[in-house]
N, C-alpha and C positions, 0 to 999 in steps of 0.2 A: 368455376375458378381454374379447372384444370386440378390433377392429382397431384401437382407439386407444390399447391397452396392449399393446404388443408385446413379444417376449420380452426384447429387450435393455433395454427401460425398467423391466420387470418384475425383472429381475436387477439393475437400479440400485437398485430399493428394497430387494431383499433384501440388497444390498451395506450398507445403513444399518440393517437390523434390523427388529424388530418395530414401534418406534416410527414409522419411516418407512412401513411398511405400513399402521398405523393412519391416519396423514396421508394416504397415497393412497386409502383407502378412503373417506375424508370427501369425495371428488370434487373434488379440487384440480386442479391445473395438467395433470397427466398426462393426465386425463380429458377436458379441453377445449381442446386445442392449436387447433382450429377458431376458437373463440371469441377465443382469446389473439392468433392470428395476424391477425385482422380488426382488432382494436383495437389492436396493434402498428402494422401498416401505416398507418392514418389517423394516428397520432401520429407516426410517423416522416417521413410527407410536410410535416407542419406544423413539427417541430422543426429538420429538418436541411433544410428549404426544396427539397430535391429527393429523389426516393425513393430515389436509390443514388449513391454514390460509386465507390471503385475496389475496397477490400478485400472480403473475404468467403471463402467456401470454393471458391476458384476455383484449387485446385491440387491437386495429386496427395498425399495425405498421406504421410508417410513413416513407416518403420517404428522401432522402438525401436533405439538404437544406444550403443555404449559407446567411439564414435571420441572422439580428442583433438581436436575442432574444432565449430565453431557449424554443424551441419547443417541444410540448408534444403531445400526441394522444389526440384525442376528448375525451371529459370527464375528463380530468385531469387539474390540475392548480397548480401553484407554489406560494409559498409566499417568498418574501426575508426576512429573519431573521436577518442577521447583514452582513454588508460590510465594506470594509476597512476604518477605521476612526470612525466608530460608538463607543460611549460610553457605556460599557458594565456594569459598576456598580458605586454605589455611590462615590467610590474614584476617577472616572474621567477616569479611565483605558479604552484605546481604542482597538478595533479589529484590529488584524495585517493583514499583505499583503499577497496576494497570498495564499489564504486557501485551504488546501489539504484533508487529511484523515478526516473523522468526526467519533464519536463514542457516540451513545446515552445511557446514563446511567438513568432507571426510577427513579423518586423519590415517594417511597412507592408503587412501582408497577405499577404506572400509564403509559397508553400508551399517555396520552396528557399532562403529565410535566414531565420534567426531565433536568437533565444538559446533555450539548452537547460539548464534546470535540472537538477541531478544530485545526490542525497542520496550521503553516504558513511556506512555505518552502523558499522563497527568496523575495527579494525587487526588486525597479526599480529605476533607477538613474533619469528617466524622471519623474517619479510620486510621488517617495518618498523622496529619499537623495538629489536630485540635482546631477549635474555632478562633478566628479573628478576635482581637480585643474590642473594645466598645467604640474605638476611634476606627475601626475596620482594617487594623495593620495586623501584622504577625510579629512575632518576637524574633530576635535573631536565631534562637534555637529552631524556631518552627520552620523559617526560611532554609535554614541548612537541610531539615528534613524534605522540605518541599523540593530542592534542588537534587538531593541525593537519590531521592526515589524516583526520578526522571532519567532519561537518557537511555543506556543500553547495559545488559548483561551479556559477558562472555561466558558461558558454563560449558563444561565437557560432559558429553552424555555417553552412555553406552547401554547396551542391551546385555543383561547378565545370562547367565546359563538356563535360567528358567524362562527366558523370553521376555523378561520384563524391563522396560527402559529406566534408567536410573541417572542421577548426577553423581559426578565422581569429584568430591569436594577437596581431593589431594591432588587436583588438576594444576601443572605447572602455568597453564594458559588462562585459567578462570580468572575474570576481575572486572571491575565496573568502570564504565564511561559515564559520568555524571554531569550534572549542571554545575559541577565545580571543577571539572577537569578543563585545563587550558587547550584552547584550539588556535591553529593558524590558519589565518584566511589566506586565500588563493585567488588568482585573476585579476581582473580591473578594479575591483573595488577595494582591493587590498590596501590600506594605508590612505585611502581617498578620505575627502573631507564628508563624503557620503556616509561613512561608518565611524566618524570620529576621529579620523586621521591615526589609525592604529591597523596592525597587522597581527595581534595576539588578543583574542576575546575569552571569556569565561564561560566554558560549559555549554552543553547541549539540553536541550528538554522540548517537550512537546514531539517527541518522536512516534511518529504514526507507522507507515509502511517505508517500503525501501527498495533494495535490490542488490544484486552481486555483480561486481565489475568482472570483466574477462580475465583480470589479474589475480581474481582471488581475494578482493577485500570486499568489505561491505559498503552500502551506501545507505545511510539512514535519512529518512526525511522530516525536517522540522515543521510542524504544521501550526496550530493555534497557539502562538508563543505569547499572546499579548498579556494574558493575566499574570502568568508566571514572572515574565521581565518587569511588569508593572510591580508587583508584589514585592519583589527583590531589589528593585531599583536599578535596573540592568536596562543598557542601550537597547531599545527595540531592533535597531537595525543591524545587530551582532546575531539576530535569530530570524528562521524563516528560509534557512539556506539547506543544501544538499550536503550532508557530512560524510567523510570517508574516516574509515577506520579499518587497520588489517588485526584480524582477531588473533593470528598467530605472531605477530611481532609487535610486541610493546614499545620498539625503538622506532615504529613508524609514526610519526609526529601525527596525532588527529587532526583533520583538517576540513575547513568548510570552503566549498568551491563556487565564489562568487560570481564566475561566468554562467553557471547555471540558472541564475535569477534568484530574486528573493520574493516568495510568496508563501501561501499556505500550503506547502508542499505534501502532497500525500505519499509519493513512490519516485523511483527512479528506476527504468526499465531499461538497460543497456543492450546495444546490438551492434552491427558493424554494416556501414553503406557498401554498396558493391564496389566501391574503389578503396575500401579498407580505413575508413575512417570511423570513429565513434560516434554513435548517435545514441542520445539519452531522452526517453520520451517521460513527461511528468503530468500530474494532475494537481490542479490547485482546488482544494476541498472547500468551497465556498459558493453559495449561490451566484448565480451569473459570472462565474470564472471561466477562464480559459485553459485551452490545452496546450502545452509546450512540448518543444522539442530543441535540443541542443546538439550541434553537429560540430565536431574538433576540427581545427584547422590541421593537424598533423594525422598521419596513419598509424594505426595500433600495428606495433612490431611484437610478437609473443615473446621473444627472447629477451625482451627488456623487462619483463615480469613487473613487479611493482612500480618501478620506474614510468612505467606507462600513467600513471596518476597524473603526470603533468599534460596530458591530452585534455584533461578537464580545466585546465588553466587557460586556454585560449581556443577561441571558435566562435560560433554564432548562434545566439538563442532566438528561437522563433516561436510565433504563438499561430495557432490554427484559424484561418476564416473557413468556416463551413459553408458560407454562402456563395465562395469563390473556388473552393477547394484548393486553398493556397496556403502556403507556410511563409507568414509575413516576418521578415527580419527585424529584429527589435534593436536598432542601431540610433546611435546619437544623431547622426545625420538626418536620418528619416523623421525622427521624433522632432527636432527642431524645424525642419520643413514644414511639418503639419501643425506646428505651435505657432507658426509665424503669425505676428501680430497680437498675440497673447502673452503680454508681458510675464504673468504670473507664471505661466509654464514654461516660458523660456528661462526664467530666473531658477525654477526647479530643477530642469534638465539643462545642465551644461557640459556634463561628461557621460561616457559611457558608464561610469560608476553609477550615477544618477538613474540611468536608466534600468539597472539591473536592480538597484535597491527598490526601485518602485516599478517592477517589471508589470505588475497587473494595469496599472495607470497607464503605463506606455503602451501596453498591447491592446486596450481598449481604444486610445487615441488614434492607433494606426490602423484599426478596423477589424481586430481579431473577434470572434464570436463568442460572446458570453453564453455560457451553457449551464446544465443543471447539476452543479456540484461534481466536476470530474474528479473523481477518487482515484482508484487504482487504474493504471495505464500498463497492459503487458502485449509484449511481441510473441505473436503465436511463433511456435519454433517449427512449424509445418511449412507456412507460406508466407511468413513475415507480414501477414496483415496485423493491424494494432487493435487491440481490443480496450475499451474504456467504459470504466464503471462509472455512469451518471446515477449518482444515488437517487436523488429527488430535487424538487423544486417547487415547493407549495406556493409560491408566488406565482407560478404560472401554470399552476393545476396538476404538475407532474408529481402526484404524491408518491406513486412507488417507484419512480426510476425506470432506467432501462440501460442496456449494453450497447453501445456503439462500436462499429467494426471500420475502421480507417483501412483502405485500401490505397497503399502508396503506388505512384505511377511506376511503371516497368518494375513492380516488386523491389524497389530501391529504397532503403531507409534513408537514403541521401537525398530522394526526390522532393522537390520544392511544390509538388501538386499531387493531389490525392482525389479519390471519390470515397463515399462512405455508405452506410446502411445502418440500420436498425437491427440490431442482431436479435435480441431479445428484449422483452419488457415484461417490468414488474407488474402485479395486479392480481385478482382472483383468477384469472384465466391461465396464469403461469405457475401460481402457487408459492411465489416470492414477493418480496418486497424490499426495497432499498439495498440493492447490489452493491457491494464494496470491494475487498479484496478479492484477486484473482490468481489463478495460476492453472497450468496445464498439465496433463498426464500423456503418456505415449500414444495413447488411443485418438488423441486429438480432442478429448473432452476438457471444456472449459470448467474448472471448479471456481464457485464463488461463494463468500459468506455475505451475510445481510447485515444490515445496521440500522435496524428500526430503532428509534431513540427509547431508551429505557422508560420514559414517562408516557410514550405511545403504545408499547408493546402490550398486546390484549385488550387494546380499546379501540372503540368506534369502528372505523373502515379498515384497523389492521387486525381485527378480532380474529378473522379466519386463518391469520398466520400464525396465531399463538406466539412461542418465542422465536428468537432469532435462530437462524440455521446455517448449514452446508447445504449447497446444491451442486450437482453435477449437471451440465449442459454441454450435449455432443455438438460439435461444430461442423461435423459431414454427416451423411447419411440420412436415413429416413426419419430419425428423430432429431435432426438438426434445430437447434434453438428451444427444444423442450427441457425443463428443468426437472429433476429427480432428487427428491431430498435425501441426505445422506447423514445428517446430524441435526439435532435440536440443542439449543443452550440452557444452561441454567436460568433460573429466574432473574429477568431483568439484565442478562449479560449480552454480550456481543463476542461472536467468536472470529478471530481475527487471524492473520499472518499463517495461512496454510502453506507449508512447504514438505514435499517428499524427499525421502531419501533417493539417492540416484538409482537404485533399483525399485523403487516405489513399493516396498513392502511396509513402510512406515511413513506415516503423515503426521507432522508436528503442527499443534494448533494451540493457538492462545484463548483462552477464555478471560475476556476482560469484564470488568465491573460487576460481578455478580451482586445481587441485591443493592444496585445503586440508587434505588429509590428509598431506602432505609432512612427513617428520620431519628428514630431512638435505637440507641446501640443494644438495648435489652430487648428488642423486638425486631431483631432484622429479618429483611423478607425472603433472604436466601442465606444458607449456610454453607453453600457449595465451597470447597470440595469435600465436606463432611469429613475432614479427618479428625481423629480422636485429639482431644486437647486444645482444638481451636476454638477461639471465643468470637470470630467473627468471620464472614466470608471473606476468601481471598483470592485475589487474580493469580491465575497460574498457567504454566504452558504444560502442554500434555503431550503423550505419542500415543497414536493411533494403530493398532495392527490388526491382523486379521485378512489382509490383501492375499488373494490367491492366485496363482497361475491358472 
């Protein structure tokens, strides 16, 4: 096979089946690590300003474990910054439930003090709202709890003189964005019949992953919105959007950008096209769903600062056809042409707003490729290739998932054609299963967390992986595509939202739903984070330190 396709990499391709072997045989990344490495090194020097910061594979990988704790390599430690129910500010607002995506915003360029945006994805009848009544409904008070404990938290965090990360509850910036907060719709669907002829909607919830804009605001992704909107008797079309919030400026009206489409959003990764327009890559977290890209009509101008938000109001939404290597424009003209002769579809799709509200259906109609739960999508800062975590799809036998890498034509995020490769596959041969959120470090390593469902952890074909974890996968060099385990989650928990400080000396991480399979509050399956006085497991966000130059 040649020295550039070693046994482990061959098994990685086998783990994804004949399709992956076909891709491999086409001579893509697995066969050209030296070329990719040289290209990446050049890009890294330019984009980061220096070749190397702190993080990387400079640790002894841990082994899988089922301990009820956040397990890290020797020399690393974690501080619990905020957990469910903790007070975050002088107003008495509290940290929401099931924290997910995190994003650090430095204050005055500091790597030791800043704002941390944290998503809150969903709640728990057992630990938050209490059970529904006999008719299957929540009370008004329960609905308020359901909505309040989703959305996002803005907290101020700092490293004290002893090196411990803490939350500053006296912060002037700390506040909650919840399922009760008013939001302004932007873009083609604003005020349209497709969203009930309104431009103001109530709240955000089901907030999964997200991203940071070039103008220093946060994008939060509304994912599995159905159950909450139904329970609260809210219009479903008002949810499933990309949300924008300015952590530093409460006067910046929270908004939902309809031009980016409505589906089960996992994330929003922003970059620039070669001609200066904004490109946003997005995943749709469900089986047989598509990968999307939005390209703005107008160009990014740095001096406009937050006014650049209007770039997300006008542009074109595309969905990926992997069979053709093309980005398909989701336009009303294309949809109606394809639907000719089908009166039901013609009635459903009458305006561009209808296309955006029903983006998945439009994408499939136009020939986009259904894939295996495309969750996080991230742009490599080294070579602008695009990494996609396809978490799994049991319907197709892809039990452990894989990570796909898109190679845009001419290294241009504005390109409408691409090639792709299977970068890494979950399974026994790689040591991880169900890749989810992604981030990069300055050595070109891809950091991924895993999302084995709490009902499957430590059972059957998932037994060898034990608890969910964090893995580091080099994207260049001799260990390209190999996974090294950095962390292991508490019992039944999922690790989410990895985010480094700019100097990579601290990694923020969310621990979501520890003890999720608990059925009796007197017999919790986890008590993480094991804080004195706690009477239940609590989702929390932590800061991990110990990275050395």
